[in-house]
C-alpha positions as CSV (number, residue, x, y, z in Angstrom):
1,M,136.4,9.7,263.8
2,I,137.5,12.8,261.9
3,V,140.5,15.0,263.0
4,K,141.3,18.3,261.2
5,R,144.3,20.4,262.1
6,F,144.5,24.1,261.4
7,F,147.8,25.7,261.5
8,D,148.3,29.6,261.4
9,T,151.9,30.2,260.2
10,K,152.1,33.8,261.6
11,L,151.0,32.7,265.0
12,A,152.6,29.3,264.9
13,Q,149.3,28.2,266.4
14,T,147.2,25.0,266.0
15,S,143.5,24.5,266.5
16,Y,141.6,21.3,265.9
17,L,138.2,20.1,264.7
18,I,137.5,16.6,265.9
19,A,134.3,14.9,264.8
20,C,132.2,11.8,264.8
21,G,131.2,11.3,261.2
22,R,128.5,8.9,262.1
23,A,126.8,11.3,264.4
24,H,127.7,14.3,262.3
25,A,128.9,16.1,265.5
26,A,132.1,17.9,266.1
27,I,134.1,19.8,268.7
28,V,136.6,22.6,267.9
29,I,139.4,23.2,270.4
30,D,141.4,26.5,270.6
31,P,139.8,28.3,267.6
32,L,141.2,31.6,266.4
33,R,139.1,34.7,266.1
34,D,138.6,34.1,262.2
35,I,136.1,31.3,262.6
36,R,135.3,31.0,258.9
37,Q,137.8,28.2,258.5
38,Y,136.0,26.0,261.1
39,L,132.6,26.7,259.6
40,D,133.8,25.9,256.1
41,T,135.4,22.7,257.2
42,A,132.4,21.5,259.2
43,K,130.2,22.1,256.2
44,A,132.6,20.3,253.9
45,E,132.8,17.3,256.3
46,G,129.0,17.2,256.8
47,V,129.2,17.7,260.5
48,E,127.7,20.2,263.0
49,I,129.9,21.9,265.5
50,T,128.2,21.0,268.8
51,H,131.0,22.0,271.2
52,V,133.7,24.6,271.4
53,S,136.5,24.8,274.0
54,E,140.0,25.9,274.6
55,T,142.9,24.7,276.7
56,H,143.5,27.9,278.6
57,I,143.3,31.7,278.6
58,H,145.6,32.4,275.7
59,A,148.3,35.0,275.8
60,D,149.4,35.1,272.2
61,F,146.1,35.5,270.2
62,V,142.5,36.5,270.6
63,S,140.4,33.5,271.2
64,G,137.5,32.7,268.8
65,S,135.7,30.3,271.2
66,R,132.8,32.6,272.1
67,D,132.2,33.9,268.5
68,L,132.2,30.3,267.2
69,A,129.9,29.0,269.9
70,R,127.6,31.9,269.2
71,A,127.6,31.4,265.5
72,T,126.8,27.7,265.7
73,G,124.7,27.4,269.0
74,A,127.4,25.0,270.3
75,T,128.0,24.5,274.0
76,L,131.0,26.4,275.2
77,L,133.3,24.5,277.5
78,L,135.7,26.6,279.6
79,S,138.1,25.7,282.4
80,D,137.0,26.1,285.9
81,E,140.5,25.2,287.3
82,G,142.9,27.8,288.8
83,D,142.2,30.4,291.4
84,A,140.1,33.6,291.1
85,N,142.7,35.3,288.9
86,W,142.3,32.6,286.2
87,K,138.5,32.4,285.9
88,Y,136.7,33.4,282.7
89,A,134.8,36.6,283.6
90,Y,132.5,36.2,280.7
91,A,131.5,32.5,281.2
92,K,128.1,33.1,282.8
93,S,127.1,35.7,280.3
94,A,128.2,33.4,277.5
95,G,126.3,30.5,278.9
96,A,129.4,28.4,279.1
97,R,129.7,25.1,280.8
98,L,132.5,25.1,283.3
99,V,134.6,22.0,283.4
100,T,137.2,20.5,285.7
101,N,139.6,17.6,285.8
102,G,137.9,14.3,284.9
103,D,134.8,15.8,283.2
104,E,133.7,14.1,280.1
105,V,131.7,15.1,277.0
106,M,130.4,12.9,274.3
107,V,130.6,14.2,270.8
108,G,128.7,11.5,269.0
109,N,130.9,8.4,269.6
110,V,134.0,10.5,270.5
111,R,134.6,10.8,274.2
112,V,136.4,14.1,275.2
113,R,137.9,13.9,278.7
114,V,139.2,16.9,280.6
115,V,142.6,16.6,282.2
116,H,143.9,19.4,284.4
117,T,147.5,20.2,283.3
118,P,148.8,23.3,285.3
119,G,152.2,24.9,285.0
120,H,152.0,26.9,281.8
121,T,149.0,28.5,283.4
122,P,147.0,27.6,286.6
123,E,143.7,26.9,284.7
124,H,145.3,25.0,281.8
125,I,143.5,21.8,280.7
126,A,144.2,19.1,278.0
127,F,141.7,16.9,276.3
128,L,142.0,13.1,276.0
129,I,140.2,11.8,272.8
130,T,138.7,8.4,272.5
131,D,137.0,7.0,269.5
132,T,134.6,4.7,271.4
133,A,133.3,3.2,268.2
134,A,136.7,1.6,267.6
135,A,138.5,1.5,271.1
136,D,138.1,1.8,274.8
137,E,141.3,3.7,275.2
138,P,142.2,7.2,274.0
139,I,144.0,7.8,270.6
140,G,145.4,11.2,271.4
141,I,145.5,14.1,273.7
142,V,145.2,17.8,272.7
143,T,147.8,19.3,274.8
144,G,147.5,23.0,274.1
145,D,150.5,24.9,275.6
146,F,151.3,22.0,278.1
147,V,153.5,19.6,275.9
148,F,154.8,20.5,272.5
149,V,156.9,18.4,270.1
150,G,160.3,18.8,271.6
151,D,159.4,21.2,274.3
152,V,157.0,22.2,277.0
153,G,154.9,25.3,277.7
154,R,156.9,28.0,279.4
155,P,156.0,28.7,283.1
156,D,157.4,32.2,283.2
157,L,154.6,34.1,281.4
158,L,152.5,34.8,284.4
159,E,155.4,36.8,285.9
160,R,157.1,38.2,282.8
161,A,154.0,39.0,280.7
162,A,150.9,39.0,282.9
163,K,152.9,40.6,285.7
164,F,152.0,38.2,288.5
165,A,155.3,38.8,290.5
166,G,157.0,35.8,292.1
167,T,155.2,33.1,290.2
168,M,157.8,31.7,287.8
169,E,159.5,29.2,290.1
170,A,156.2,28.0,291.6
171,S,154.7,27.5,288.2
172,A,157.9,25.7,287.0
173,R,157.5,23.2,289.9
174,T,153.8,22.7,289.1
175,L,154.7,22.0,285.5
176,F,157.2,19.5,286.6
177,Q,154.6,17.6,288.6
178,S,152.1,17.8,285.7
179,L,154.8,16.1,283.5
180,Q,155.3,13.4,285.9
181,K,151.6,12.5,285.7
182,F,151.8,12.9,281.9
183,K,154.6,10.2,281.8
184,Q,152.1,7.6,282.9
185,Y,150.2,7.7,279.7
186,P,151.0,4.9,277.3
187,D,153.8,5.4,274.8
188,W,151.5,5.0,271.8
189,L,149.2,7.9,272.8
190,Q,149.5,10.7,270.2
191,I,150.3,14.3,271.2
192,W,148.4,17.1,269.3
193,P,149.9,20.2,270.6
194,G,148.8,23.9,270.4
195,H,151.9,25.4,268.8
196,G,154.8,24.7,266.5
197,A,158.2,26.3,265.6
198,G,158.0,30.0,265.7
199,S,155.8,30.4,268.7
200,A,157.0,32.5,271.7
201,C,155.2,30.1,274.1
202,G,158.3,27.9,274.3
203,K,162.0,28.1,273.6
204,G,162.6,25.1,271.3
205,L,159.4,24.0,269.6
206,S,159.7,21.6,266.7
207,S,158.2,22.1,263.3
208,V,156.9,18.5,263.4
209,P,153.1,18.8,263.8
210,H,152.5,15.9,266.2
211,S,154.2,13.3,268.3
212,T,153.6,10.5,270.8
213,V,154.1,10.3,274.5
214,G,156.8,7.6,274.0
215,Y,158.7,9.7,271.5
216,E,158.7,12.7,273.8
217,K,159.8,10.7,276.9
218,R,162.7,9.3,274.8
219,F,163.9,12.5,273.0
220,S,162.4,15.7,274.7
221,W,164.8,17.4,277.0
222,A,162.0,18.1,279.5
223,F,161.3,14.5,280.1
224,G,165.0,13.6,280.6
225,I,165.4,15.6,283.8
226,A,164.9,13.6,286.9
227,T,164.7,16.1,289.7
228,E,162.4,19.0,290.2
229,Q,165.0,21.6,290.9
230,D,167.1,20.7,287.9
231,F,163.9,21.0,285.8
232,V,163.1,24.4,287.3
233,N,166.6,25.6,286.4
234,A,166.4,24.3,282.9
235,V,162.9,25.3,281.9
236,L,163.4,29.0,283.2
237,E,166.8,29.4,281.4
238,G,166.9,30.9,277.9
239,Q,163.3,31.6,277.5
240,P,162.7,34.2,274.8
241,E,161.5,37.7,275.8
242,P,157.6,37.6,275.8
243,P,156.0,40.1,273.6
244,K,154.4,43.0,275.4
245,Y,151.1,42.3,273.9
246,F,150.8,39.0,275.7
247,A,149.5,40.8,278.8
248,E,146.8,42.5,276.7
249,M,145.8,39.1,275.2
250,K,145.3,37.6,278.7
251,R,143.2,40.5,279.7
252,I,141.0,40.3,276.5
253,N,140.6,36.5,276.7
254,K,139.7,36.5,280.2
255,E,137.2,39.3,280.1
256,G,135.8,38.2,276.7
257,P,136.8,39.3,273.2
258,S,134.6,41.6,271.2
259,P,132.9,40.2,268.2
260,Y,135.0,39.9,265.1
261,D,133.7,40.9,261.7
262,P,136.0,39.6,259.0
263,A,134.2,41.7,256.3
264,R,135.0,45.0,258.0
265,M,137.8,47.0,256.4
266,P,139.1,50.3,257.6
267,D,139.2,53.6,255.5
268,V,141.8,54.0,252.7
269,W,144.0,57.1,253.1
270,G,145.7,59.2,250.5
271,L,148.6,61.5,250.9
272,S,146.7,64.4,252.6
273,A,145.3,62.1,255.3
274,L,148.6,60.5,255.9
275,R,150.4,63.8,256.3
276,S,147.8,64.9,258.8
277,A,148.0,61.7,260.7
278,L,151.8,61.9,261.0
279,A,151.6,65.5,262.2
280,A,149.2,64.3,264.9
281,G,151.5,61.6,266.1
282,T,149.5,58.7,264.8
283,P,151.7,55.6,264.5
284,I,152.1,54.5,260.9
285,I,153.7,51.1,260.1
286,D,155.0,50.2,256.6
287,A,154.3,46.6,255.9
288,R,156.1,46.4,252.6
289,A,159.1,44.2,252.2
290,R,162.2,45.3,254.2
291,V,164.2,45.9,251.0
292,D,161.5,48.3,249.7
293,F,161.5,50.1,253.0
294,A,165.3,50.4,253.1
295,E,165.4,51.9,249.6
296,G,162.9,54.5,250.3
297,H,160.3,55.3,252.9
298,I,158.2,58.1,254.3
299,P,160.0,59.8,257.3
300,G,158.4,58.9,260.6
301,T,157.0,55.5,259.5
302,I,158.2,52.2,261.1
303,S,159.0,49.0,259.1
304,V,157.0,45.9,260.1
305,P,157.1,43.7,257.0
306,L,154.0,41.4,256.3
307,T,156.0,38.3,256.9
308,N,155.4,35.4,259.3
309,S,156.7,37.5,262.2
310,F,154.2,40.3,261.4
311,N,151.9,39.7,264.4
312,T,154.8,39.5,266.8
313,W,156.4,42.8,266.0
314,A,153.1,44.6,265.4
315,G,152.0,43.5,268.9
316,W,155.2,44.7,270.3
317,L,155.2,48.1,268.6
318,L,151.6,49.2,268.0
319,P,149.4,50.7,270.7
320,Y,146.1,49.1,271.9
321,D,144.6,52.3,273.1
322,R,145.2,54.5,270.0
323,D,144.4,54.6,266.3
324,F,147.1,53.6,263.8
325,A,147.4,53.0,260.0
326,V,149.3,50.7,257.8
327,I,151.1,51.2,254.5
328,V,150.5,48.2,252.3
329,S,151.9,47.0,248.9
330,S,148.5,46.0,247.5
331,G,144.8,45.5,248.1
332,A,145.4,41.8,249.0
333,A,148.0,42.8,251.4
334,A,145.6,45.2,253.1
335,G,143.2,42.5,253.7
336,E,145.8,40.2,255.1
337,A,147.2,42.9,257.3
338,V,143.8,43.8,258.8
339,R,143.1,40.1,259.5
340,E,146.5,39.5,261.1
341,L,146.2,42.6,263.4
342,A,142.7,41.4,264.4
343,M,144.1,38.0,265.4
344,I,146.0,39.7,268.2
345,G,143.3,42.3,269.1
346,L,144.8,45.2,267.3
347,D,141.3,46.5,266.1
348,R,142.0,50.2,266.1
349,I,143.5,50.3,262.6
350,A,142.1,53.6,261.3
351,A,143.2,53.1,257.6
352,T,145.4,51.3,255.1
353,I,147.5,53.3,252.7
354,D,148.5,52.1,249.2
355,A,152.3,52.0,248.7
356,A,151.8,54.4,245.7
357,V,151.6,57.1,248.3
358,V,155.3,56.6,249.1
359,S,156.2,57.6,245.5
360,E,153.8,60.5,245.7
361,W,155.4,61.8,248.8
362,A,158.7,61.8,247.1
363,S,157.5,63.8,244.1
364,T,155.3,66.4,246.0
365,V,156.3,66.6,249.7
366,G,160.1,65.9,250.1
367,P,162.8,63.3,249.9
368,L,162.3,59.8,251.3
369,E,164.5,58.3,253.9
370,S,166.6,55.2,253.3
371,V,168.5,52.7,255.4
372,R,172.1,51.9,254.5
373,Q,172.7,48.2,254.1
374,L,176.2,47.2,255.1
375,T,178.2,43.9,254.7
376,A,179.9,42.3,257.7
377,A,183.3,43.3,256.2
378,E,182.2,46.9,256.0
379,V,180.9,47.0,259.5
380,A,184.1,45.2,260.9
381,A,186.1,47.9,259.1
382,G,184.0,50.7,260.6
383,Q,184.1,49.3,264.0
384,A,188.0,49.0,263.9
385,A,188.2,52.6,262.6
386,G,186.1,53.9,265.4
387,T,183.4,55.3,263.1
388,M,180.7,52.7,263.8
389,T,179.1,51.1,266.9
390,I,177.1,47.9,266.7
391,V,173.9,47.2,268.6
392,D,172.7,43.6,268.8
393,V,168.9,43.5,268.8
394,R,168.5,39.7,269.1
395,G,167.1,38.1,272.2
396,G,169.1,37.8,275.3
397,S,169.7,34.1,275.0
398,E,171.0,34.5,271.4
399,W,173.4,37.2,272.4
400,G,174.5,35.0,275.4
401,A,175.3,32.1,273.1
402,S,177.7,34.2,270.9
403,H,178.0,37.8,269.8
404,I,180.1,40.3,268.1
405,P,182.8,41.8,270.4
406,G,181.8,45.2,271.8
407,A,178.1,44.9,270.7
408,P,175.7,45.6,273.5
409,N,172.4,43.6,273.6
410,I,169.2,45.5,273.5
411,P,166.4,43.1,272.3
412,L,164.3,44.7,269.6
413,G,161.1,44.7,271.7
414,Y,162.8,46.9,274.3
415,L,164.8,49.2,272.0
416,R,162.2,52.0,272.0
417,E,162.4,52.2,275.9
418,Q,166.3,52.3,275.7
419,L,166.8,54.7,273.0
420,A,168.9,57.0,275.1
421,S,171.4,54.3,275.7
422,V,172.3,54.0,272.0
423,G,172.8,57.8,271.3
424,S,176.2,58.2,269.6
425,S,178.2,60.5,267.2
426,K,179.2,57.4,265.4
427,T,177.1,55.5,262.8
428,I,174.9,53.1,264.7
429,V,174.7,49.7,263.0
430,L,171.8,47.6,264.0
431,Q,172.4,43.8,263.9
432,C,170.3,40.6,264.4
433,Q,170.7,37.1,263.2
434,G,169.9,37.6,259.6
435,G,169.0,41.2,259.0
436,G,165.2,41.2,259.6
437,R,164.8,42.4,263.1
438,S,167.6,44.9,262.7
439,S,165.7,46.5,259.8
440,I,162.8,47.1,262.1
441,A,165.2,48.4,264.7
442,A,166.8,50.9,262.2
443,S,163.3,52.2,261.3
444,L,162.6,52.8,265.1
445,L,165.7,54.8,265.5
446,Q,165.0,56.9,262.4
447,A,161.4,57.5,263.4
448,A,162.8,58.7,266.8
449,G,165.1,61.2,265.1
450,V,168.3,59.2,265.2
451,K,169.4,59.4,261.6
452,N,173.0,58.1,261.5
453,V,171.9,54.4,261.4
454,A,172.7,51.4,259.1
455,N,171.7,47.8,259.0
456,L,174.0,44.8,259.0
457,A,172.1,43.2,256.1
458,G,173.2,39.7,256.6
459,G,173.3,39.9,260.4
460,F,175.3,37.7,262.7
461,D,175.1,34.9,260.1
462,D,177.1,37.0,257.7
463,W,179.6,38.0,260.4
464,E,180.2,34.4,261.3
465,S,180.5,33.3,257.7
466,C,183.2,35.8,257.1
467,G,185.3,34.3,259.9
468,L,185.1,37.5,262.0
469,P,185.7,37.3,265.8
470,T,182.8,36.5,268.2
471,E,182.7,36.1,271.9
472,K,180.5,34.8,274.8
473,P,179.8,36.6,278.1
């Protein structure tokens, strides 16, 4: 048996190719929209992708299951669990085979058994994997967003992201029951999860790529809670704010993603086209490093650096129903940005813009804007003098753990909606944990016309390291 793990660092997402080398057959589970990596690996391993499946209707990326099945002629396996709201609308047109709890598929000598694991979502399934050529019991289970290393899938997304009101507590109770069944598996069974650290699909995911049932039962917080109500309280507490684009991902993946062409690149705009776009209100994000943006950027543009959190903040801040454009530092960065945006369904990128246009703007159009970078000592002095007000743009649970006295909490993803609440004659200092999210926040305020802004460059980390006062609610 062959097991290949694919991990996307920006999405913190894992997909798997599991194959029988003897039969030259493989199944791919939870593929991303960019299917080239699976095709290349199958070719290198000398196997044919005969089956494609996914654990659930994903909320954090666009699924590549249909594209991969179409490209390979593989059988597409989709969950038929859950109620009518959680059925795949495109299953029939795609010729998919619908599967439910207990169904089995043979991929050569590899047995793939479907296990219904609701809680994160109603239709969620996991896959027990048995190498029948070597054993009569499973070696591992592909758990998707059900069980992670050190955490479990959050049950609040139906309500908080997909807007199914009143479902959080019921989903948490369902998740608890699914975990009780999961505990019955042997301790040696390997866990192959769908996400790692950095994903918003849980609140405490480990960066360790895999685990075992026995290890999780011994060390994961979720398995150490005996009563259902205590579990419900614990699992719903402290969950990070779900990115707004999660609801759009659910819709796209339920209705059926459009085909993805990795070779497609948008137009390249020069200064004239950029000026016209800004005048028309077209959103322009600047994907250069945050230090470059802070030193000088085109007025009206928003900073979303091409880092590991690029997908997350692009999904929060860019529209799905309008064209937009991206300023990039190089041709390679342009290709990377276009791919990453496509992974979360942001296909309406009208153009990329080379960073040289920023300098051209400064020499022919007018001055660039900059973002003042302040130390914790400078901000503390300004706050004490009454010339600065601090806005903490971290998540609510971070703020609740500890924060700067007098600093209100407006998580970055909601800042645009609450701009009126930060209006002040004082300098507004944006602050997060380390200075990254607050840089984006400063750009949002500037683009909205609020110019007296600055960034606490080292964030809350710098504040604490200086021994400055903190408080809890």
